[in-house]
TORPA-4810 file (N, C-alpha, C, O; in nm, 3 decimals):
<nodes>
NODE_1_0.088_-0.119_0.000_0.000_0.000_0.000_0.090_0.122_0.000_0.188_0.131_0.074_X
NODE_2_0.054_0.214_-0.084_0.135_0.337_-0.095_0.103_0.429_0.021_-0.013_0.454_0.053_X
NODE_3_0.208_0.477_0.081_0.189_0.572_0.191_0.173_0.713_0.138_0.223_0.750_0.032_X
NODE_4_0.100_0.790_0.217_0.081_0.932_0.182_0.211_1.008_0.196_0.299_0.971_0.273_X
NODE_5_0.220_1.112_0.120_0.339_1.196_0.128_0.351_1.255_0.268_0.258_1.314_0.320_X
NODE_6_0.467_1.237_0.324_0.492_1.287_0.459_0.597_1.397_0.455_0.684_1.404_0.368_X
NODE_7_0.584_1.482_0.555_0.683_1.589_0.571_0.791_1.535_0.660_0.768_1.507_0.778_X
NODE_8_0.909_1.521_0.606_1.018_1.462_0.683_1.061_1.551_0.798_1.102_1.500_0.903_X
NODE_9_1.051_1.682_0.781_1.090_1.773_0.890_0.991_1.769_1.004_1.029_1.781_1.121_X
NODE_10_0.862_1.753_0.970_0.762_1.748_1.075_0.773_1.622_1.158_0.741_1.624_1.277_X
NODE_11_0.818_1.507_1.097_0.830_1.382_1.169_0.961_1.372_1.242_0.978_1.282_1.325_X
NODE_12_1.055_1.461_1.214_1.185_1.455_1.282_1.167_1.484_1.428_1.094_1.577_1.463_X
NODE_13_1.230_1.409_1.516_1.210_1.434_1.661_1.258_1.570_1.707_1.206_1.621_1.807_X
NODE_14_1.354_1.631_1.640_1.400_1.764_1.681_1.323_1.875_1.614_1.340_1.992_1.649_X
NODE_15_1.239_1.840_1.520_1.169_1.945_1.446_1.058_2.008_1.527_1.034_2.128_1.513_X
NODE_16_0.989_1.934_1.611_0.880_1.988_1.691_0.762_2.023_1.606_0.756_1.989_1.488_X
NODE_17_0.669_2.090_1.664_0.551_2.134_1.591_0.587_2.244_1.494_0.685_2.317_1.511_X
NODE_18_0.506_2.254_1.394_0.530_2.361_1.296_0.510_2.497_1.360_0.416_2.517_1.437_X
NODE_19_0.597_2.588_1.328_0.590_2.723_1.387_0.464_2.793_1.343_0.433_2.796_1.224_X
NODE_20_0.388_2.850_1.439_0.266_2.921_1.401_0.300_3.044_1.321_0.410_3.099_1.333_X
NODE_21_0.208_3.088_1.240_0.236_3.208_1.159_0.256_3.330_1.249_0.187_3.347_1.350_X
NODE_22_0.349_3.412_1.212_0.380_3.532_1.294_0.264_3.628_1.293_0.205_3.657_1.189_X
NODE_23_0.235_3.678_1.410_0.127_3.775_1.422_0.175_3.911_1.367_0.289_3.953_1.386_X
NODE_24_0.084_3.974_1.301_0.119_4.105_1.244_0.122_4.210_1.353_0.034_4.217_1.438_X
NODE_25_0.223_4.291_1.349_0.237_4.399_1.445_0.162_4.522_1.396_0.148_4.547_1.276_X
NODE_26_0.116_4.597_1.493_0.040_4.717_1.455_0.127_4.823_1.392_0.082_4.895_1.303_X
NODE_27_0.250_4.834_1.437_0.339_4.937_1.385_0.477_4.878_1.366_0.517_4.787_1.438_X
NODE_28_0.547_4.931_1.271_0.685_4.890_1.249_0.777_4.993_1.310_0.733_5.090_1.371_X
NODE_29_0.903_4.969_1.293_0.998_5.066_1.343_0.982_5.199_1.272_0.943_5.205_1.155_X
NODE_30_1.013_5.307_1.345_0.998_5.439_1.286_1.094_5.463_1.170_1.079_5.558_1.095_X
NODE_31_1.194_5.372_1.158_1.288_5.389_1.047_1.227_5.349_0.914_1.274_5.392_0.809_X
NODE_32_1.120_5.266_0.916_1.057_5.220_0.794_0.907_5.243_0.803_0.832_5.147_0.819_X
NODE_33_0.862_5.366_0.793_0.719_5.393_0.807_0.636_5.338_0.692_0.516_5.314_0.710_X
NODE_34_0.696_5.318_0.575_0.619_5.270_0.460_0.588_5.122_0.468_0.502_5.076_0.393_X
NODE_35_0.652_5.044_0.554_0.633_4.900_0.562_0.523_4.864_0.660_0.484_4.748_0.668_X
NODE_36_0.472_4.962_0.736_0.373_4.934_0.839_0.245_4.880_0.777_0.202_4.925_0.671_X
NODE_37_0.185_4.780_0.845_0.061_4.723_0.797_-0.058_4.810_0.833_-0.161_4.805_0.766_X
NODE_38_-0.045_4.889_0.937_-0.153_4.980_0.977_-0.099_5.122_0.972_0.017_5.145_1.007_X
NODE_39_-0.179_5.216_0.931_-0.128_5.355_0.920_-0.091_5.409_1.056_-0.158_5.384_1.157_X
NODE_40_0.016_5.483_1.055_0.060_5.547_1.180_-0.037_5.656_1.219_-0.104_5.714_1.134_X
NODE_41_-0.044_5.684_1.348_-0.131_5.791_1.397_-0.073_5.925_1.358_0.050_5.939_1.351_X
NODE_42_-0.157_6.024_1.333_-0.104_6.156_1.292_-0.017_6.217_1.399_-0.032_6.190_1.518_X
NODE_43_0.075_6.300_1.352_0.168_6.364_1.445_0.093_6.456_1.539_-0.001_6.524_1.497_X
NODE_44_0.132_6.458_1.667_0.061_6.545_1.762_0.078_6.691_1.726_0.181_6.732_1.674_X
NODE_45_-0.026_6.770_1.755_-0.023_6.913_1.725_0.078_6.983_1.810_0.109_6.939_1.921_X
NODE_46_0.131_7.092_1.758_0.231_7.169_1.831_0.170_7.227_1.956_0.057_7.276_1.951_X
NODE_47_0.240_7.224_2.067_0.183_7.279_2.192_0.160_7.427_2.180_0.238_7.501_2.120_X
NODE_48_0.049_7.468_2.239_0.011_7.610_2.232_0.079_7.694_2.337_0.070_7.817_2.334_X
NODE_49_0.148_7.631_2.431_0.214_7.704_2.538_0.341_7.769_2.490_0.371_7.763_2.371_X
NODE_50_0.418_7.831_2.580_0.544_7.896_2.543_0.645_7.795_2.496_0.660_7.690_2.560_X
NODE_51_0.714_7.822_2.389_0.817_7.736_2.333_0.953_7.793_2.364_0.969_7.892_2.435_X
NODE_52_1.054_7.724_2.305_1.190_7.770_2.333_1.217_7.904_2.271_1.298_7.982_2.323_X
NODE_53_1.149_7.934_2.159_1.174_8.061_2.092_1.095_8.175_2.154_1.127_8.292_2.132_X
NODE_54_0.992_8.142_2.234_0.910_8.245_2.296_0.932_8.240_2.446_0.907_8.135_2.506_X
NODE_55_0.978_8.346_2.511_0.997_8.342_2.656_0.866_8.318_2.726_0.759_8.354_2.680_X
NODE_56_0.880_8.252_2.845_0.760_8.218_2.920_0.690_8.342_2.974_0.570_8.339_2.998_X
NODE_57_0.763_8.450_2.993_0.702_8.570_3.050_0.655_8.669_2.948_0.621_8.782_2.983_X
NODE_58_0.652_8.631_2.818_0.607_8.723_2.715_0.459_8.747_2.728_0.385_8.657_2.769_X
NODE_59_0.414_8.865_2.693_0.275_8.904_2.705_0.218_8.929_2.567_0.290_8.939_2.468_X
NODE_60_0.085_8.939_2.562_0.019_8.962_2.435_0.053_9.098_2.377_0.039_9.119_2.257_X
NODE_61_0.097_9.191_2.460_0.129_9.325_2.411_0.252_9.326_2.323_0.277_9.423_2.251_X
NODE_62_0.334_9.212_2.328_0.453_9.207_2.248_0.425_9.162_2.106_0.518_9.159_2.025_X
NODE_63_0.301_9.127_2.071_0.269_9.083_1.938_0.288_9.197_1.839_0.265_9.313_1.874_X
NODE_64_0.330_9.167_1.715_0.350_9.275_1.617_0.222_9.346_1.585_0.115_9.285_1.581_X
NODE_65_0.233_9.474_1.562_0.115_9.553_1.529_0.060_9.630_1.646_-0.020_9.722_1.626_X
NODE_66_0.100_9.595_1.769_0.052_9.667_1.885_0.165_9.753_1.939_0.273_9.699_1.966_X
NODE_67_0.146_9.884_1.957_0.253_9.970_2.006_0.289_9.936_2.149_0.203_9.905_2.230_X
NODE_68_0.416_9.943_2.177_0.466_9.918_2.311_0.496_10.052_2.376_0.578_10.129_2.325_X
NODE_69_0.431_10.078_2.484_0.449_10.206_2.551_0.577_10.204_2.631_0.606_10.107_2.702_X
NODE_70_0.653_10.309_2.620_0.776_10.319_2.695_0.745_10.356_2.839_0.661_10.442_2.864_X
NODE_71_0.812_10.293_2.932_0.784_10.326_3.071_0.825_10.468_3.103_0.935_10.511_3.069_X
NODE_72_0.735_10.542_3.169_0.763_10.679_3.208_0.748_10.779_3.098_0.793_10.892_3.112_X
NODE_73_0.684_10.739_2.983_0.671_10.833_2.871_0.578_10.948_2.906_0.598_11.060_2.858_X
NODE_74_0.474_10.923_2.990_0.378_11.026_3.026_0.415_11.098_3.154_0.342_11.188_3.196_X
NODE_75_0.525_11.063_3.218_0.563_11.126_3.343_0.610_11.269_3.316_0.684_11.292_3.220_X
NODE_76_0.569_11.365_3.400_0.613_11.504_3.378_0.762_11.521_3.402_0.822_11.452_3.484_X
NODE_77_0.821_11.614_3.329_0.962_11.642_3.345_0.983_11.715_3.477_0.908_11.806_3.512_X
NODE_78_1.084_11.674_3.548_1.110_11.734_3.679_1.153_11.881_3.663_1.205_11.923_3.560_X
NODE_79_1.131_11.955_3.769_1.166_12.098_3.767_1.317_12.115_3.755_1.363_12.213_3.697_X
NODE_80_1.394_12.022_3.811_1.540_12.034_3.806_1.590_12.028_3.662_1.682_12.101_3.625_X
NODE_81_1.531_11.940_3.581_1.574_11.931_3.440_1.532_12.056_3.363_1.608_12.105_3.280_X
NODE_82_1.413_12.107_3.392_1.371_12.231_3.327_1.465_12.346_3.365_1.505_12.425_3.279_X
NODE_83_1.498_12.354_3.492_1.586_12.462_3.539_1.724_12.449_3.476_1.785_12.549_3.440_X
NODE_84_1.774_12.325_3.465_1.906_12.304_3.404_1.905_12.345_3.257_2.002_12.404_3.209_X
NODE_85_1.796_12.315_3.186_1.788_12.353_3.044_1.783_12.505_3.029_1.851_12.561_2.944_X
NODE_86_1.702_12.571_3.113_1.694_12.717_3.106_1.825_12.784_3.145_1.865_12.884_3.084_X
NODE_87_1.891_12.729_3.246_2.019_12.786_3.289_2.125_12.771_3.180_2.207_12.861_3.159_X
NODE_88_2.124_12.657_3.110_2.219_12.638_3.001_2.196_12.738_2.888_2.291_12.789_2.830_X
NODE_89_2.068_12.766_2.857_2.039_12.866_2.754_2.086_13.005_2.797_2.137_13.081_2.715_X
NODE_90_2.067_13.038_2.925_2.112_13.169_2.974_2.264_13.181_2.967_2.317_13.287_2.931_X
NODE_91_2.334_13.072_3.000_2.480_13.074_2.993_2.527_13.092_2.849_2.622_13.165_2.823_X
NODE_92_2.460_13.025_2.756_2.497_13.038_2.614_2.474_13.182_2.566_2.557_13.238_2.495_X
NODE_93_2.361_13.240_2.606_2.336_13.381_2.569_2.436_13.473_2.636_2.478_13.573_2.577_X
NODE_94_2.475_13.440_2.759_2.577_13.520_2.827_2.711_13.516_2.754_2.782_13.616_2.749_X
NODE_95_2.745_13.401_2.699_2.869_13.391_2.621_2.860_13.475_2.493_2.957_13.539_2.454_X
NODE_96_2.742_13.473_2.430_2.725_13.560_2.314_2.742_13.706_2.353_2.808_13.783_2.283_X
NODE_97_2.682_13.744_2.467_2.694_13.882_2.512_2.838_13.920_2.544_2.881_14.032_2.515_X
NODE_98_2.912_13.827_2.604_3.051_13.856_2.637_3.135_13.873_2.511_3.219_13.963_2.504_X
NODE_99_3.113_13.787_2.411_3.185_13.802_2.285_3.148_13.932_2.215_3.232_13.996_2.152_X
NODE_100_3.022_13.970_2.228_2.977_14.095_2.166_3.042_14.216_2.232_3.086_14.309_2.165_X
NODE_101_3.047_14.213_2.364_3.110_14.324_2.435_3.260_14.331_2.404_3.316_14.439_2.389_X
NODE_102_3.322_14.216_2.395_3.466_14.215_2.364_3.491_14.270_2.224_3.584_14.348_2.203_X
NODE_103_3.407_14.229_2.129_3.423_14.282_1.993_3.395_14.431_1.988_3.463_14.505_1.918_X
NODE_104_3.292_14.475_2.063_3.261_14.618_2.066_3.372_14.699_2.132_3.402_14.810_2.089_X
NODE_105_3.432_14.642_2.236_3.540_14.714_2.303_3.661_14.731_2.210_3.730_14.833_2.214_X
NODE_106_3.684_14.631_2.127_3.797_14.641_2.035_3.765_14.740_1.922_3.850_14.822_1.885_X
NODE_107_3.645_14.732_1.870_3.610_14.819_1.759_3.589_14.964_1.802_3.625_15.057_1.729_X
NODE_108_3.531_14.983_1.921_3.499_15.119_1.968_3.604_15.175_2.062_3.588_15.285_2.115_X
NODE_109_3.713_15.100_2.083_3.822_15.145_2.169_3.770_15.181_2.308_3.798_15.288_2.361_X
NODE_110_3.693_15.088_2.366_3.642_15.096_2.503_3.549_15.215_2.525_3.527_15.256_2.639_X
NODE_111_3.495_15.270_2.418_3.399_15.380_2.433_3.264_15.331_2.383_3.249_15.291_2.268_X
NODE_112_3.166_15.335_2.472_3.033_15.282_2.441_2.932_15.396_2.451_2.873_15.416_2.558_X
NODE_113_2.910_15.470_2.345_2.805_15.573_2.348_2.669_15.506_2.354_2.658_15.386_2.329_X
NODE_114_2.563_15.581_2.387_2.428_15.522_2.397_2.384_15.452_2.270_2.317_15.349_2.276_X
NODE_115_2.422_15.507_2.157_2.383_15.441_2.033_2.449_15.305_2.018_2.387_15.211_1.967_X
NODE_116_2.574_15.294_2.063_2.644_15.165_2.053_2.584_15.063_2.147_2.571_14.946_2.112_X
NODE_117_2.548_15.106_2.268_2.485_15.014_2.363_2.351_14.964_2.310_2.315_14.848_2.328_X
NODE_118_2.277_15.053_2.244_2.150_15.012_2.187_2.171_14.907_2.077_2.095_14.811_2.067_X
NODE_119_2.274_14.927_1.997_2.303_14.829_1.892_2.347_14.695_1.950_2.309_14.589_1.899_X
NODE_120_2.428_14.699_2.058_2.469_14.574_2.122_2.350_14.501_2.182_2.342_14.378_2.174_X
NODE_121_2.257_14.576_2.242_2.138_14.512_2.299_2.050_14.451_2.191_1.994_14.342_2.208_X
NODE_122_2.037_14.522_2.078_1.956_14.468_1.969_2.019_14.341_1.912_1.947_14.247_1.876_X
NODE_123_2.151_14.338_1.903_2.217_14.218_1.852_2.199_14.101_1.947_2.180_13.987_1.903_X
NODE_124_2.206_14.126_2.077_2.186_14.020_2.176_2.042_13.970_2.172_2.018_13.850_2.186_X
NODE_125_1.947_14.059_2.153_1.806_14.018_2.142_1.785_13.933_2.016_1.708_13.837_2.018_X
NODE_126_1.853_13.969_1.908_1.843_13.890_1.786_1.902_13.750_1.806_1.848_13.651_1.756_X
NODE_127_2.012_13.743_1.880_2.070_13.612_1.909_1.975_13.527_1.995_1.966_13.406_1.977_X
NODE_128_1.905_13.593_2.088_1.808_13.521_2.172_1.692_13.470_2.087_1.643_13.359_2.109_X
NODE_129_1.647_13.549_1.990_1.539_13.504_1.902_1.581_13.381_1.821_1.503_13.288_1.801_X
NODE_130_1.706_13.383_1.775_1.753_13.269_1.697_1.762_13.143_1.782_1.719_13.036_1.740_X
NODE_131_1.818_13.157_1.902_1.840_13.039_1.987_1.711_12.986_2.049_1.694_12.865_2.062_X
NODE_132_1.621_13.077_2.087_1.504_13.036_2.164_1.375_13.027_2.082_1.275_12.975_2.130_X
NODE_133_1.378_13.077_1.958_1.257_13.072_1.875_1.282_12.990_1.748_1.213_12.891_1.723_X
NODE_134_1.380_13.032_1.668_1.403_12.963_1.541_1.458_12.821_1.560_1.416_12.728_1.492_X
NODE_135_1.551_12.807_1.653_1.609_12.673_1.675_1.504_12.574_1.725_1.500_12.463_1.672_X
NODE_136_1.419_12.607_1.823_1.314_12.510_1.861_1.214_12.483_1.749_1.162_12.372_1.735_X
NODE_137_1.186_12.587_1.668_1.092_12.568_1.557_1.147_12.469_1.454_1.072_12.389_1.397_X
NODE_138_1.279_12.474_1.429_1.340_12.388_1.328_1.375_12.251_1.385_1.344_12.149_1.324_X
NODE_139_1.440_12.248_1.501_1.490_12.122_1.557_1.410_12.072_1.678_1.434_11.961_1.725_X
NODE_140_1.317_12.152_1.727_1.233_12.105_1.837_1.292_12.123_1.975_1.231_12.078_2.072_X
NODE_141_1.406_12.188_1.989_1.468_12.206_2.120_1.570_12.318_2.112_1.633_12.338_2.008_X
NODE_142_1.585_12.391_2.222_1.691_12.490_2.233_1.822_12.419_2.266_1.821_12.301_2.301_X
NODE_143_1.934_12.487_2.255_2.060_12.421_2.293_2.060_12.370_2.437_2.112_12.262_2.464_X
NODE_144_2.002_12.449_2.529_1.996_12.402_2.667_1.907_12.279_2.683_1.939_12.189_2.760_X
NODE_145_1.796_12.275_2.611_1.709_12.157_2.617_1.780_12.035_2.561_1.767_11.925_2.615_X
NODE_146_1.857_12.054_2.454_1.930_11.941_2.397_2.032_11.887_2.496_2.053_11.765_2.504_X
NODE_147_2.097_11.975_2.572_2.193_11.930_2.672_2.123_11.855_2.785_2.181_11.762_2.841_X
NODE_148_2.000_11.893_2.819_1.924_11.825_2.923_1.843_11.708_2.869_1.765_11.648_2.943_X
NODE_149_1.860_11.675_2.740_1.789_11.564_2.676_1.638_11.585_2.680_1.562_11.495_2.715_X
NODE_150_1.595_11.707_2.644_1.453_11.741_2.640_1.420_11.798_2.503_1.508_11.837_2.427_X
NODE_151_1.292_11.801_2.473_1.245_11.866_2.351_1.106_11.922_2.375_1.035_11.880_2.466_X
NODE_152_1.068_12.018_2.291_0.937_12.081_2.300_0.838_11.998_2.220_0.865_11.962_2.105_X
NODE_153_0.725_11.967_2.281_0.623_11.887_2.215_0.494_11.967_2.207_0.448_12.022_2.307_X
NODE_154_0.436_11.973_2.087_0.306_12.038_2.069_0.195_11.946_2.119_0.221_11.837_2.169_X
NODE_155_0.070_11.992_2.106_-0.043_11.913_2.154_-0.056_11.782_2.078_-0.100_11.682_2.135_X
NODE_156_-0.017_11.780_1.950_-0.027_11.658_1.870_0.098_11.573_1.877_0.108_11.472_1.807_X
NODE_157_0.194_11.611_1.961_0.317_11.534_1.975_0.428_11.574_1.882_0.538_11.521_1.892_X
NODE_158_0.403_11.666_1.789_0.504_11.708_1.694_0.583_11.828_1.744_0.573_11.867_1.861_X
NODE_159_0.662_11.886_1.656_0.741_12.004_1.690_0.652_12.127_1.698_0.546_12.129_1.636_X
NODE_160_0.692_12.228_1.774_0.608_12.348_1.787_0.608_12.431_1.660_0.703_12.428_1.582_X
NODE_161_0.501_12.503_1.640_0.494_12.597_1.529_0.575_12.722_1.562_0.623_12.739_1.674_X
NODE_162_0.591_12.809_1.463_0.666_12.932_1.486_0.594_13.020_1.587_0.658_13.086_1.669_X
NODE_163_0.460_13.023_1.582_0.384_13.102_1.679_0.399_13.045_1.819_0.414_13.121_1.915_X
NODE_164_0.396_12.912_1.833_0.412_12.851_1.965_0.552_12.875_2.020_0.568_12.901_2.139_X
NODE_165_0.653_12.868_1.934_0.789_12.896_1.980_0.805_13.042_2.023_0.877_13.072_2.117_X
NODE_166_0.735_13.133_1.952_0.741_13.275_1.991_0.671_13.298_2.124_0.717_13.379_2.205_X
NODE_167_0.560_13.227_2.148_0.490_13.242_2.276_0.572_13.184_2.391_0.568_13.235_2.503_X
NODE_168_0.646_13.079_2.364_0.736_13.027_2.467_0.843_13.130_2.502_0.877_13.147_2.619_X
NODE_169_0.895_13.197_2.401_0.995_13.301_2.425_0.935_13.416_2.505_1.000_13.471_2.593_X
NODE_170_0.809_13.453_2.473_0.742_13.558_2.549_0.723_13.517_2.694_0.743_13.598_2.785_X
NODE_171_0.686_13.391_2.716_0.674_13.343_2.854_0.806_13.347_2.928_0.809_13.378_3.048_X
NODE_172_0.916_13.316_2.857_1.048_13.324_2.922_1.084_13.467_2.957_1.143_13.492_3.062_X
NODE_173_1.049_13.563_2.869_1.075_13.704_2.900_0.995_13.749_3.021_1.047_13.820_3.107_X
NODE_174_0.866_13.710_3.028_0.784_13.748_3.143_0.836_13.685_3.271_0.835_13.749_3.377_X
NODE_175_0.881_13.562_3.263_0.936_13.495_3.382_1.061_13.565_3.431_1.080_13.585_3.551_X
NODE_176_1.150_13.603_3.335_1.270_13.675_3.376_1.239_13.815_3.427_1.302_13.862_3.521_X
NODE_177_1.141_13.883_3.364_1.105_14.017_3.408_1.041_14.020_3.546_1.051_14.120_3.617_X
NODE_178_0.974_13.910_3.583_0.910_13.902_3.715_0.995_13.826_3.816_0.944_13.770_3.913_X
NODE_179_1.125_13.823_3.791_1.222_13.765_3.884_1.196_13.616_3.910_1.222_13.567_4.020_X
NODE_180_1.143_13.545_3.811_1.124_13.401_3.824_1.003_13.357_3.903_0.983_13.238_3.926_X
NODE_181_0.919_13.455_3.946_0.801_13.418_4.025_0.704_13.328_3.948_0.647_13.237_4.008_X
NODE_182_0.684_13.348_3.816_0.593_13.257_3.744_0.636_13.111_3.743_0.557_13.024_3.707_X
NODE_183_0.759_13.083_3.783_0.801_12.943_3.789_0.724_12.865_3.895_0.720_12.742_3.890_X
NODE_184_0.664_12.936_3.990_0.585_12.868_4.093_0.462_12.800_4.035_0.403_12.712_4.098_X
NODE_185_0.422_12.840_3.913_0.306_12.776_3.850_0.333_12.627_3.830_0.242_12.545_3.839_X
NODE_186_0.458_12.593_3.801_0.492_12.452_3.777_0.471_12.367_3.901_0.448_12.247_3.890_X
NODE_187_0.478_12.429_4.020_0.460_12.352_4.143_0.315_12.311_4.164_0.289_12.214_4.235_X
NODE_188_0.220_12.384_4.104_0.078_12.354_4.122_0.014_12.290_3.999_-0.102_12.248_4.004_X
NODE_189_0.089_12.281_3.890_0.034_12.218_3.770_0.058_12.067_3.776_0.165_12.023_3.819_X
NODE_190_-0.041_11.989_3.734_-0.031_11.843_3.743_0.081_11.790_3.654_0.146_11.692_3.690_X
NODE_191_0.104_11.852_3.540_0.209_11.808_3.449_0.338_11.887_3.465_0.432_11.869_3.387_X
NODE_192_0.344_11.974_3.565_0.466_12.050_3.587_0.494_12.156_3.484_0.610_12.191_3.463_X
NODE_193_0.390_12.208_3.416_0.410_12.306_3.311_0.437_12.445_3.368_0.387_12.480_3.475_X
NODE_194_0.515_12.522_3.297_0.549_12.658_3.337_0.461_12.756_3.260_0.372_12.718_3.184_X
NODE_195_0.489_12.885_3.282_0.413_12.989_3.212_0.434_12.979_3.060_0.340_13.000_2.984_X
NODE_196_0.554_12.948_3.018_0.582_12.935_2.875_0.501_12.820_2.815_0.452_12.831_2.702_X
NODE_197_0.488_12.711_2.888_0.409_12.598_2.839_0.262_12.633_2.825_0.198_12.598_2.726_X
NODE_198_0.209_12.703_2.926_0.067_12.736_2.925_0.034_12.838_2.816_-0.072_12.829_2.753_X
NODE_199_0.122_12.934_2.795_0.095_13.035_2.691_0.101_12.977_2.551_0.022_13.015_2.464_X
NODE_200_0.194_12.885_2.528_0.216_12.831_2.393_0.138_12.703_2.366_0.129_12.661_2.250_X
NODE_201_0.081_12.641_2.468_0.012_12.514_2.448_0.107_12.399_2.420_0.067_12.300_2.359_X
NODE_202_0.229_12.411_2.464_0.329_12.305_2.444_0.377_12.258_2.580_0.336_12.311_2.684_X
NODE_203_0.463_12.159_2.579_0.523_12.109_2.702_0.657_12.047_2.670_0.689_12.021_2.554_X
NODE_204_0.735_12.025_2.773_0.866_11.961_2.758_0.853_11.813_2.789_0.792_11.774_2.888_X
NODE_205_0.912_11.732_2.703_0.911_11.587_2.723_1.053_11.536_2.702_1.134_11.605_2.640_X
NODE_206_1.085_11.416_2.752_1.218_11.360_2.726_1.240_11.340_2.577_1.149_11.299_2.506_X
NODE_207_1.359_11.367_2.532_1.390_11.356_2.389_1.399_11.212_2.344_1.383_11.185_2.225_X
NODE_208_1.425_11.116_2.435_1.439_10.974_2.397_1.336_10.893_2.472_1.330_10.771_2.455_X
</nodes>
């Protein structure tokens, strides 16, 4: 009688039972994503919290498009800085006056008739107009204000007009003519404004 075909390996005593088919794994190694039998899960969404590029203490105000207010931008200028700026302008005018007197003494041989004194005074007044009116109108600050890191600001935040600069000069003349008494107005004003500020509708703010 013919025997059925037998598997010689299955009958071998060391062969054991036939190995069961390997179970399919849900995922393969990440090195071979295309060989996986089941699709990989989508990548997790990026965390909405602070990342390495964004500091943890950043605020929404730092987003582009929103202006960042400088600390102390609305704080009034102290009286000491105003006084230092005015004193610097007076010293500069005093130097002009000294140079003018020296030039007059040389040209007039130390003789100053009334007409010459009047001309010297008019020249000094013209120098004051240039320094205290034209210079703030063009550059927004007198030389003394520039040394104190201040500038004149109009109501809209821009440079003063020629009329406003002239009114500031008038306020300075009135303050000097009244022996500085109008400076007390700054002690009672909430923004520390002087007579020149109130007459011209301008104020002094930090230049930076």
